[in-house]
C-alpha positions as CSV (number, residue, x, y, z in Angstrom):
1,X,0.0,0.0,0.0
2,X,2.8,2.4,0.9
3,X,4.7,1.6,-2.3
4,X,1.5,2.4,-4.4
5,X,1.0,5.7,-2.5
6,X,4.6,6.6,-3.0
7,X,4.3,5.8,-6.7
8,X,1.2,8.1,-7.1
9,X,3.0,10.9,-5.2
10,X,6.0,10.6,-7.4
11,X,3.8,10.7,-10.5
12,X,2.0,13.8,-9.2
13,X,5.3,15.4,-8.6
14,X,6.6,14.7,-12.0
15,X,3.6,16.1,-13.7
16,X,3.8,19.2,-11.7
17,X,7.5,19.5,-12.7
18,X,6.6,19.0,-16.3
19,X,4.0,21.8,-16.3
20,X,4.9,24.1,-19.2
21,X,5.2,27.8,-18.9
22,X,2.7,29.8,-20.9
23,X,4.2,31.0,-24.2
24,X,1.6,33.8,-24.1
25,X,3.3,35.4,-21.1
26,X,5.5,38.1,-22.6
27,X,8.7,37.1,-20.8
28,X,8.4,33.5,-21.9
29,X,7.4,34.6,-25.4
30,X,10.5,36.9,-25.6
31,X,12.9,34.0,-24.4
32,X,11.3,31.5,-26.8
33,X,11.4,33.6,-29.9
34,X,14.1,36.2,-29.2
35,X,17.1,34.4,-27.8
36,X,20.0,33.5,-30.0
37,X,19.5,29.9,-30.9
38,X,15.9,30.4,-31.7
39,X,16.5,31.5,-35.2
40,X,14.9,28.4,-36.9
41,X,11.8,28.7,-34.6
42,X,11.3,32.5,-35.2
43,X,12.0,32.0,-38.9
44,X,9.1,29.4,-39.2
45,X,6.9,31.6,-37.1
46,X,7.5,34.8,-39.3
47,X,6.9,32.7,-42.4
48,X,3.5,31.7,-41.2
49,X,2.6,35.3,-40.3
50,X,4.1,37.0,-43.4
51,X,3.1,34.1,-45.8
52,X,6.4,34.2,-47.6
53,X,9.7,32.4,-47.6
54,X,12.4,33.9,-45.3
55,X,16.1,33.0,-45.8
56,X,17.7,34.3,-42.8
57,X,16.7,35.7,-39.3
58,X,19.1,37.5,-37.0
59,X,18.1,37.8,-33.3
60,X,21.4,39.3,-32.0
61,X,19.7,42.6,-31.2
62,X,17.6,41.2,-28.3
63,X,18.3,41.3,-24.7
64,X,18.5,37.8,-23.0
65,X,16.3,38.2,-20.0
66,X,17.6,35.2,-18.2
67,X,21.1,36.8,-18.1
68,X,20.0,40.3,-17.1
69,X,18.8,42.1,-13.9
70,X,15.1,41.4,-13.7
71,X,14.0,44.7,-12.4
72,X,15.9,46.7,-15.1
73,X,14.9,44.7,-18.1
74,X,11.2,43.7,-17.5
75,X,10.1,46.6,-19.6
76,X,12.0,45.4,-22.7
77,X,9.8,42.4,-23.8
78,X,9.3,42.6,-27.5
79,X,11.3,40.5,-30.1
80,X,13.4,42.3,-32.7
81,X,14.3,40.0,-35.8
82,X,16.4,41.2,-38.7
83,X,15.0,39.5,-41.8
84,X,17.3,38.6,-44.8
85,X,19.6,41.4,-43.7
86,X,17.3,44.2,-45.2
87,X,14.1,44.5,-43.0
88,X,13.2,44.3,-39.5
89,X,10.3,42.8,-37.6
90,X,9.2,43.8,-34.1
91,X,7.1,41.2,-32.4
92,X,5.2,42.0,-29.3
93,X,2.9,39.7,-27.1
94,X,0.2,41.3,-25.0
95,X,-2.2,39.5,-22.6
96,X,-3.3,42.6,-20.7
97,X,-5.4,45.1,-22.6
98,X,-3.7,48.5,-22.7
99,X,-5.0,52.0,-23.1
100,X,-4.4,53.7,-26.4
101,X,-3.2,50.2,-28.0
102,X,-3.3,51.3,-31.6
103,X,-1.2,54.5,-30.9
104,X,1.3,52.3,-29.2
105,X,1.6,50.1,-32.2
106,X,2.5,53.1,-34.4
107,X,5.0,54.4,-31.7
108,X,6.7,51.0,-31.5
109,X,6.9,50.8,-35.4
110,X,8.4,54.2,-35.5
111,X,10.9,53.5,-32.7
112,X,12.2,50.5,-34.6
113,X,12.1,52.1,-38.0
114,X,14.2,55.1,-36.9
115,X,16.6,53.0,-34.9
116,X,18.5,51.7,-38.0
117,X,19.6,55.1,-39.3
118,X,22.2,57.2,-37.7
119,X,22.4,61.0,-37.6
120,X,23.7,62.4,-41.0
121,X,23.0,59.3,-42.9
122,X,20.8,59.3,-46.0
123,X,17.1,58.3,-45.6
124,X,17.7,55.5,-48.1
125,X,19.4,53.7,-45.3
126,X,16.0,53.2,-43.5
127,X,14.8,49.6,-43.6
128,X,11.3,48.2,-44.0
129,X,9.9,47.7,-40.6
130,X,7.1,45.2,-39.8
131,X,5.1,45.6,-36.4
132,X,3.5,42.4,-35.3
133,X,1.2,42.6,-32.3
134,X,-0.2,39.4,-30.8
135,X,-3.0,39.9,-28.2
136,X,-5.0,37.5,-26.0
137,X,-8.1,39.8,-26.1
138,X,-10.5,41.2,-28.6
139,X,-9.7,44.7,-29.9
140,X,-13.0,46.6,-30.1
141,X,-12.0,48.6,-33.2
142,X,-11.3,45.3,-35.1
143,X,-14.4,43.4,-34.0
144,X,-15.6,42.6,-37.4
145,X,-12.3,41.5,-38.8
146,X,-10.7,38.1,-38.6
147,X,-8.0,36.7,-36.3
148,X,-5.2,38.2,-38.5
149,X,-5.3,41.6,-40.1
150,X,-2.6,43.2,-42.2
151,X,-2.3,47.0,-42.4
152,X,-0.4,49.5,-44.8
153,X,-0.7,53.1,-45.8
154,X,-3.0,53.2,-48.9
155,X,-4.5,55.9,-51.0
156,X,-8.0,56.7,-49.7
157,X,-9.9,56.8,-53.0
158,X,-7.9,54.2,-54.9
159,X,-7.8,51.7,-52.0
160,X,-5.0,49.7,-53.9
161,X,-2.2,52.3,-54.3
162,X,0.4,51.8,-51.4
163,X,2.3,54.9,-50.3
164,X,5.3,53.0,-49.1
165,X,6.2,49.4,-48.4
166,X,8.4,50.4,-45.4
167,X,5.4,50.3,-43.1
168,X,3.5,47.0,-42.4
169,X,1.5,46.1,-39.4
170,X,0.0,42.7,-38.5
171,X,-2.4,42.3,-35.6
172,X,-3.2,38.8,-34.4
173,X,-6.0,38.1,-32.0
174,X,-5.7,34.7,-30.4
175,X,-9.1,34.4,-28.9
176,X,-10.7,34.6,-32.3
177,X,-9.4,31.1,-33.3
178,X,-12.5,29.7,-31.4
179,X,-14.7,31.0,-34.3
180,X,-12.5,29.4,-37.2
181,X,-13.9,26.9,-39.7
182,X,-12.2,23.6,-40.1
183,X,-10.6,24.7,-43.3
184,X,-9.1,27.8,-41.7
185,X,-7.6,25.6,-38.9
186,X,-5.2,24.1,-41.3
187,X,-3.4,27.4,-42.0
188,X,0.2,27.5,-40.7
189,X,-0.3,30.6,-38.7
190,X,-3.4,29.0,-37.0
191,X,-1.1,26.1,-35.9
192,X,1.3,28.6,-34.1
193,X,-1.6,30.2,-32.5
194,X,-2.8,27.1,-31.1
195,X,0.7,26.5,-29.8
196,X,0.7,29.8,-28.0
197,X,-2.8,29.0,-26.6
198,X,-2.3,25.4,-25.5
199,X,1.2,24.1,-26.1
200,X,0.3,20.8,-24.4
201,X,-2.9,20.3,-26.3
202,X,-3.8,17.5,-28.6
203,X,-3.8,19.8,-31.7
204,X,-0.2,20.8,-31.0
205,X,0.8,17.1,-30.5
206,X,-0.6,16.3,-33.8
207,X,1.0,19.4,-35.5
208,X,4.4,18.3,-34.2
209,X,4.4,15.2,-36.3
210,X,4.7,17.2,-39.5
211,X,5.8,20.7,-38.5
212,X,9.5,21.0,-37.5
213,X,9.2,24.5,-36.3
214,X,6.4,23.8,-33.8
215,X,8.3,20.7,-32.6
216,X,11.4,22.5,-31.9
217,X,9.4,25.4,-30.2
218,X,7.7,22.9,-27.9
219,X,11.1,21.3,-27.1
220,X,12.6,24.6,-26.2
221,X,9.5,25.6,-24.2
222,X,9.9,22.3,-22.1
223,X,13.6,23.1,-21.4
224,X,12.7,26.7,-20.4
225,X,9.9,25.4,-18.2
226,X,12.6,23.6,-16.0
227,X,14.9,26.6,-15.8
228,X,14.5,28.0,-12.3
229,X,15.4,31.7,-13.3
230,X,12.7,31.5,-16.2
231,X,10.2,30.2,-13.6
232,X,10.9,33.3,-11.3
233,X,10.7,35.6,-14.2
234,X,7.4,34.2,-15.3
235,X,6.0,34.3,-11.7
236,X,7.1,38.0,-11.3
237,X,5.5,38.9,-14.6
238,X,2.3,37.1,-14.0
239,X,2.0,38.8,-10.6
240,X,2.7,42.3,-12.3
241,X,0.0,41.5,-14.9
242,X,-2.5,40.4,-12.4
243,X,-1.8,43.5,-10.3
244,X,-2.3,45.7,-13.3
245,X,-5.6,44.0,-14.2
246,X,-6.7,44.4,-10.5
247,X,-5.9,48.1,-10.4
248,X,-7.7,48.6,-13.8
249,X,-10.9,46.8,-12.4
250,X,-10.6,48.8,-9.2
251,X,-10.4,52.1,-11.3
252,X,-13.4,50.9,-13.3
253,X,-15.4,50.1,-10.1
254,X,-14.3,53.6,-8.4
255,X,-15.2,55.4,-11.7
256,X,-18.5,53.6,-11.7
257,X,-19.2,54.4,-8.1
258,X,-18.2,58.0,-8.5
259,X,-20.5,58.3,-11.6
260,X,-23.4,56.9,-9.6
261,X,-22.7,59.2,-6.7
262,X,-22.5,62.2,-9.0
263,X,-25.6,61.0,-10.7
264,X,-27.4,60.9,-7.3
265,X,-26.1,64.3,-6.4
266,X,-27.3,65.7,-9.8
267,X,-30.6,64.0,-9.2
268,X,-31.1,65.3,-5.8
269,X,-30.2,68.9,-7.1
270,X,-32.6,68.5,-10.0
271,X,-35.3,67.2,-7.7
272,X,-34.8,70.2,-5.3
273,X,-35.0,72.5,-8.3
274,X,-38.2,70.9,-9.6
275,X,-39.6,70.8,-6.2
276,X,-39.0,74.5,-5.6
277,X,-40.4,75.3,-9.0
278,X,-43.5,73.1,-8.3
279,X,-43.9,74.8,-4.8
280,X,-43.8,78.2,-6.2
281,X,-46.2,77.3,-8.9
282,X,-48.5,75.8,-6.4
283,X,-48.2,78.8,-4.1
284,X,-48.9,81.1,-7.0
285,X,-52.0,79.1,-7.9
286,X,-53.2,79.3,-4.3
287,X,-52.6,83.0,-4.0
288,X,-54.6,83.5,-7.3
289,X,-57.5,81.4,-6.0
290,X,-57.7,83.4,-2.8
291,X,-57.6,86.7,-4.8
292,X,-60.4,85.3,-7.0
293,X,-62.4,84.2,-3.9
294,X,-62.2,87.7,-2.4
295,X,-63.1,89.4,-5.5
296,X,-66.1,87.1,-5.9
297,X,-67.3,87.8,-2.3
298,X,-67.2,91.5,-3.2
299,X,-69.6,90.8,-6.1
300,X,-67.0,91.9,-8.7
301,X,-68.0,91.0,-12.2
302,X,-66.8,87.6,-13.3
303,X,-65.3,89.0,-16.5
304,X,-63.1,91.3,-14.4
305,X,-62.1,88.5,-12.1
306,X,-61.2,86.4,-15.3
307,X,-59.0,89.1,-16.7
308,X,-57.1,89.8,-13.5
309,X,-56.5,86.1,-12.2
310,X,-56.4,84.3,-15.5
311,X,-58.9,81.7,-14.2
312,X,-61.7,80.2,-16.4
313,X,-65.3,81.1,-15.6
314,X,-66.0,77.5,-14.7
315,X,-63.0,77.7,-12.1
316,X,-64.5,80.9,-10.7
317,X,-68.0,79.5,-10.3
318,X,-66.6,76.6,-8.3
319,X,-65.1,78.8,-5.7
């Protein structure tokens, strides 16, 4: 009996040890796709997003989080990939909804685009820059679009003429894969999205049989998940994201409570105003009636009472 119990406990411990870190967590994503040694993984991933063949990917411009001071580097979590030595891709993973998200996309694109030219150099040195944003929530402005949208600067009337090829933005919304048809699920990018969503899932296990990129990514993720420093980084980042979400929810609740409070105050103020107006009106009506009564008791002609008080003949007769 003791041996069986011990075996069960060992199996449980092994399963817990083998639990994979989530590749949707930006620190894990950055290490998985941004570290030197991940070139083949990132190349396959980019080919699925851009839907074209890539010859070479250079990841030397990225910070290796596992070798840096955690507090100093937690803000630098995007992945910079130099493609075929003549263009750049900036890949960012977001699990928490940020304010002014679309403005941030343009800012990050511009930051990378201008980074590859030095003061005094000709603008011809600027390289095509691709901004890739992957989010784990629905962007309200893109509600009617699919899981993957691609953006460029086009002429408004023509709708086909592109101003420049230097700007290209891709937005991928992970949660929209739940609405895909079976045919769409066979696309290369969808396979990677399933990997990000559930790396231990049955679909990913099936994809690994024929997709070397996903197989290599899964292997690296398993190795990373056993790295103690990576586990600490992931825990710290997850806590920071949860705290951020809690603060946002608290701000929403406080804003709602404040709005209700202001509404009640406004309602009371409006009620008082209406009450005063109604009271004045009632008081004026009472005063008019008393004047009409007095005039009637003095046998003043009804036509005169009507003209002075504004009451109808019927109202005067009832007094």
